C-alpha positions in Angstrom: -11.9 8.8 5.0 -11.1 5.1 5.3 -11.1 2.6 2.4 -10.4 -1.2 2.9 -9.9 -3.9 0.4 -8.8 -7.6 0.7 -7.6 -10.3 -1.6 -5.7 -13.5 -1.6 -2.0 -13.9 -2.5 -0.8 -17.3 -3.7 2.0 -17.7 -1.1 2.4 -18.2 2.6 2.5 -15.0 4.9 6.3 -15.0 5.3 6.8 -14.8 1.5 4.1 -12.0 1.1 5.6 -10.2 4.1 8.9 -9.8 2.3 7.2 -7.9 -0.5 5.3 -5.6 1.9 8.1 -4.8 4.3 11.1 -4.4 1.9 10.7 -0.8 0.5 12.6 -1.7 -2.7 10.1 -4.5 -3.4 7.2 -2.5 -2.0 7.5 0.2 -4.6 7.2 -2.4 -7.4 3.7 -3.3 -6.3 2.4 0.3 -6.1 -0.5 1.2 -8.4 -0.1 3.4 -11.5 -1.3 6.5 -9.6 2.0 6.4 -7.6 4.7 7.6 -10.0 8.4 8.6 -9.8 8.8 6.3 -6.8 12.1 5.7 -5.1 13.5 4.6 -1.7 15.3 7.2 0.4 18.5 6.4 2.3 16.5 5.9 5.5 14.1 3.4 3.9 11.2 5.8 3.5 9.4 5.8 0.1 9.2 9.0 -1.8 6.9 9.4 -4.8 4.4 11.5 -6.7 0.7 10.8 -6.2 -1.2 11.5 -9.4 -5.0 11.5 -8.9 -8.0 13.5 -9.9 -6.0 15.9 -12.1 -3.5 16.7 -9.3 0.1 15.7 -8.6 1.3 15.6 -5.0 4.8 14.7 -3.7 4.7 12.5 -0.7 7.0 10.6 1.6 5.9 7.5 3.4 7.5 6.1 6.6 7.0 2.7 8.2 5.7 3.3 11.8 4.7 -0.2 13.0 6.0 -3.6 12.1 4.6 -6.9 13.4 6.1 -9.7 11.3 4.6 -11.3 9.4 1.1 -10.0 10.3 0.9 -6.2 10.2 2.7 -3.2 8.7 1.6 0.4 9.1 2.9 3.2 6.9 2.3 6.9 7.5 2.7 9.9 5.3 5.3 12.1 6.8 5.8 15.0 4.3 3.5 17.4 6.1 1.0 17.9 3.2 -1.9 15.8 4.6 -2.3 13.0 7.1 -2.5 9.5 5.6 -1.9 6.0 6.8 -1.9 2.6 5.2 -2.3 -0.7 7.1 -1.4 -4.1 5.7 -2.8 -7.1 7.6 -1.8 -10.7 6.6 -3.7 -13.9 7.6 -2.8 -17.4 6.5 -5.4 -19.0 4.1 -4.5 -22.7 4.2 -0.9 -23.8 3.7 0.0 -21.8 0.6 -2.0 -18.6 0.5 -2.4 -15.4 2.4 -5.3 -13.1 2.9 -4.1 -9.5 2.6 -6.2 -6.7 3.9 -5.1 -3.2 2.9 -6.7 -0.1 4.6 -6.0 3.4 3.7 -7.0 6.4 5.8 -6.7 9.9 4.3 -7.7 13.2 5.8 -9.8 14.9 3.1 -12.5 17.5 3.1 -16.0 15.8 3.1 -16.9 16.7 -0.5 -13.5 15.6 -1.8 -13.7 12.4 0.2 -17.0 11.5 -1.5 -15.4 12.0 -4.9 -12.1 10.2 -4.0 -13.5 7.1 -2.4 -14.0 5.0 -5.6 -10.6 6.0 -7.2 -8.8 5.2 -3.9 -10.6 1.8 -3.7 -9.6 1.1 -7.3 -5.9 2.0 -6.7 -5.8 -0.2 -3.6 -7.3 -3.1 -5.5 -4.7 -2.6 -8.2 -1.9 -2.6 -5.6 -3.1 -6.0 -4.2 -3.4 -7.4 -7.8 0.2 -6.3 -8.4 1.3 -7.9 -5.2 -0.3 -11.2 -6.0 1.2 -11.2 -9.5 4.7 -10.4 -8.2 4.4 -13.1 -5.5 3.1 -15.6 -8.0 6.0 -14.9 -10.4 8.4 -15.6 -7.6 10.5 -12.4 -8.4 
């Protein structure tokens, strides 16, 4: 199942990129469904995914980096295949269009139920990113 959302961040791509690529900053923009998040020594992100009444430990590793345009993360804990792709495009001189796609291997029935909550979580993540960028933290 694939879900894609987009929004505008109030900063140029190089500023937004630093939030997406730096795992210590990245964990600050994650939605509420991602809990107990921390960065491992190798830069991977470990966390608990809490959704639909379930709690699942996961580890995410960056597998593709094209500064400041594209970042791909994959889940590497062996529980289920998942991938997130961030794509950045300039919007004028002081803004960036961020598109976030998430692909998760789920059984068909579960995918139908999970689509809306996943979309909501991704939208929340992009709102968090925009707020952090705007605050200049």
